[in-house]
LOTI-957833 format. One record per residue (C-alpha): residue number from 1; x, z negated, y negated; chain. Coordinates in nm, 3 decimals, padded with zeros to 5 digits. Each point is the difference from the previous one (the first is absolute). Layout:
residues N
n: NUM, u: X, w: Z, v: Y, chain: A
...
//
This chain:
residues 104
n: 1, u: -02.944, w: 07.016, v: -00.600, chain: A
n: 2, u: 00.205, w: -00.080, v: -00.311, chain: A
n: 3, u: -00.284, w: -00.195, v: -00.166, chain: A
n: 4, u: -00.062, w: -00.200, v: 00.320, chain: A
n: 5, u: 00.369, w: -00.082, v: 00.020, chain: A
n: 6, u: 00.009, w: -00.097, v: -00.368, chain: A
n: 7, u: -00.290, w: -00.242, v: 00.046, chain: A
n: 8, u: 00.173, w: -00.146, v: 00.305, chain: A
n: 9, u: 00.328, w: -00.044, v: -00.188, chain: A
n: 10, u: -00.173, w: -00.178, v: -00.289, chain: A
n: 11, u: -00.175, w: -00.235, v: 00.240, chain: A
n: 12, u: 00.328, w: -00.069, v: 00.184, chain: A
n: 13, u: 00.154, w: -00.108, v: -00.327, chain: A
n: 14, u: -00.302, w: -00.212, v: -00.096, chain: A
n: 15, u: -00.022, w: -00.163, v: 00.345, chain: A
n: 16, u: 00.374, w: -00.068, v: 00.001, chain: A
n: 17, u: -00.003, w: -00.162, v: -00.343, chain: A
n: 18, u: -00.303, w: -00.211, v: 00.086, chain: A
n: 19, u: 00.157, w: -00.107, v: 00.331, chain: A
n: 20, u: 00.317, w: -00.104, v: -00.182, chain: A
n: 21, u: -00.204, w: -00.201, v: -00.250, chain: A
n: 22, u: -00.201, w: -00.162, v: 00.279, chain: A
n: 23, u: 00.292, w: -00.088, v: 00.227, chain: A
n: 24, u: 00.261, w: -00.095, v: -00.260, chain: A
n: 25, u: -00.205, w: -00.140, v: -00.289, chain: A
n: 26, u: -00.347, w: -00.121, v: 00.099, chain: A
n: 27, u: 00.072, w: -00.138, v: 00.348, chain: A
n: 28, u: 00.316, w: -00.195, v: -00.096, chain: A
n: 29, u: -00.173, w: -00.150, v: -00.305, chain: A
n: 30, u: -00.294, w: -00.103, v: 00.216, chain: A
n: 31, u: 00.173, w: -00.126, v: 00.314, chain: A
n: 32, u: 00.362, w: -00.077, v: -00.087, chain: A
n: 33, u: 00.002, w: -00.126, v: -00.357, chain: A
n: 34, u: -00.354, w: -00.143, v: -00.007, chain: A
n: 35, u: -00.063, w: 00.076, v: -00.367, chain: A
n: 36, u: -00.379, w: -00.004, v: -00.046, chain: A
n: 37, u: 00.004, w: 00.102, v: -00.367, chain: A
n: 38, u: 00.209, w: 00.311, v: 00.066, chain: A
n: 39, u: -00.189, w: 00.068, v: 00.322, chain: A
n: 40, u: -00.327, w: 00.012, v: -00.195, chain: A
n: 41, u: 00.147, w: 00.270, v: -00.224, chain: A
n: 42, u: 00.107, w: 00.205, v: 00.304, chain: A
n: 43, u: -00.336, w: 00.001, v: 00.183, chain: A
n: 44, u: -00.047, w: 00.366, v: -00.090, chain: A
n: 45, u: 00.295, w: 00.116, v: 00.213, chain: A
n: 46, u: -00.158, w: -00.034, v: 00.348, chain: A
n: 47, u: -00.328, w: 00.145, v: -00.124, chain: A
n: 48, u: 00.162, w: 00.307, v: -00.153, chain: A
n: 49, u: 00.227, w: 00.034, v: 00.302, chain: A
n: 50, u: -00.304, w: 00.012, v: 00.228, chain: A
n: 51, u: -00.167, w: 00.278, v: -00.199, chain: A
n: 52, u: 00.324, w: 00.197, v: -00.035, chain: A
n: 53, u: 00.069, w: -00.030, v: 00.373, chain: A
n: 54, u: -00.350, w: 00.126, v: 00.084, chain: A
n: 55, u: 00.054, w: 00.306, v: -00.221, chain: A
n: 56, u: 00.347, w: 00.045, v: 00.153, chain: A
n: 57, u: -00.159, w: 00.010, v: 00.348, chain: A
n: 58, u: -00.247, w: 00.266, v: -00.116, chain: A
n: 59, u: 00.279, w: 00.206, v: -00.156, chain: A
n: 60, u: 00.205, w: -00.031, v: 00.319, chain: A
n: 61, u: -00.285, w: 00.109, v: 00.223, chain: A
n: 62, u: -00.081, w: 00.289, v: -00.235, chain: A
n: 63, u: 00.361, w: 00.122, v: 00.014, chain: A
n: 64, u: 00.016, w: -00.051, v: 00.376, chain: A
n: 65, u: -00.312, w: 00.208, v: 00.059, chain: A
n: 66, u: 00.125, w: 00.282, v: -00.223, chain: A
n: 67, u: 00.344, w: -00.007, v: 00.167, chain: A
n: 68, u: -00.135, w: -00.033, v: 00.355, chain: A
n: 69, u: 00.186, w: -00.319, v: 00.090, chain: A
n: 70, u: -00.039, w: -00.180, v: 00.331, chain: A
n: 71, u: -00.189, w: -00.334, v: 00.001, chain: A
n: 72, u: 00.316, w: -00.206, v: 00.066, chain: A
n: 73, u: 00.173, w: 00.148, v: -00.306, chain: A
n: 74, u: -00.308, w: -00.071, v: -00.210, chain: A
n: 75, u: -00.001, w: -00.362, v: 00.119, chain: A
n: 76, u: 00.369, w: -00.043, v: -00.082, chain: A
n: 77, u: -00.050, w: 00.139, v: -00.350, chain: A
n: 78, u: -00.307, w: -00.219, v: -00.059, chain: A
n: 79, u: 00.186, w: -00.311, v: 00.115, chain: A
n: 80, u: 00.293, w: 00.087, v: -00.224, chain: A
n: 81, u: -00.219, w: -00.092, v: -00.296, chain: A
n: 82, u: 00.003, w: -00.362, v: 00.113, chain: A
n: 83, u: 00.376, w: -00.046, v: -00.037, chain: A
n: 84, u: 00.162, w: -00.011, v: -00.344, chain: A
n: 85, u: 00.263, w: 00.273, v: 00.035, chain: A
n: 86, u: -00.151, w: 00.204, v: 00.284, chain: A
n: 87, u: -00.241, w: 00.198, v: -00.216, chain: A
n: 88, u: 00.291, w: 00.130, v: -00.211, chain: A
n: 89, u: 00.178, w: 00.111, v: 00.317, chain: A
n: 90, u: -00.305, w: 00.166, v: 00.153, chain: A
n: 91, u: -00.067, w: 00.185, v: -00.326, chain: A
n: 92, u: 00.331, w: 00.182, v: 00.038, chain: A
n: 93, u: -00.068, w: 00.063, v: 00.368, chain: A
n: 94, u: -00.347, w: 00.141, v: -00.072, chain: A
n: 95, u: 00.138, w: 00.225, v: -00.272, chain: A
n: 96, u: 00.254, w: 00.143, v: 00.246, chain: A
n: 97, u: -00.265, w: 00.048, v: 00.268, chain: A
n: 98, u: -00.228, w: 00.186, v: -00.240, chain: A
n: 99, u: 00.287, w: 00.215, v: -00.131, chain: A
n: 100, u: 00.088, w: 00.092, v: 00.359, chain: A
n: 101, u: -00.364, w: 00.094, v: 00.063, chain: A
n: 102, u: -00.008, w: 00.223, v: -00.307, chain: A
n: 103, u: 00.320, w: 00.186, v: 00.094, chain: A
n: 104, u: -00.137, w: 00.097, v: 00.342, chain: A
//
């Protein structure tokens, strides 16, 4: 269970960082500041974010199956990867849930 949790924690961090870059760097440059030269240099952010989010979803489902989570909890954790700070928060929550499972 530790290795599954470690993979999940890494993907939470990666998804959170990529969400922050997407929401607070790429999107403002594209839609608020309208800077096409800088926007062209930032085209990699949404692409990488998409791949990282897909891997985050797989890591979340893997952890959820191993931990025996209900479908609603799985959905909440998967959706947390779409918001910039939520994946950092759910990482701590998941760690606590797994630690509680292991102490039983």
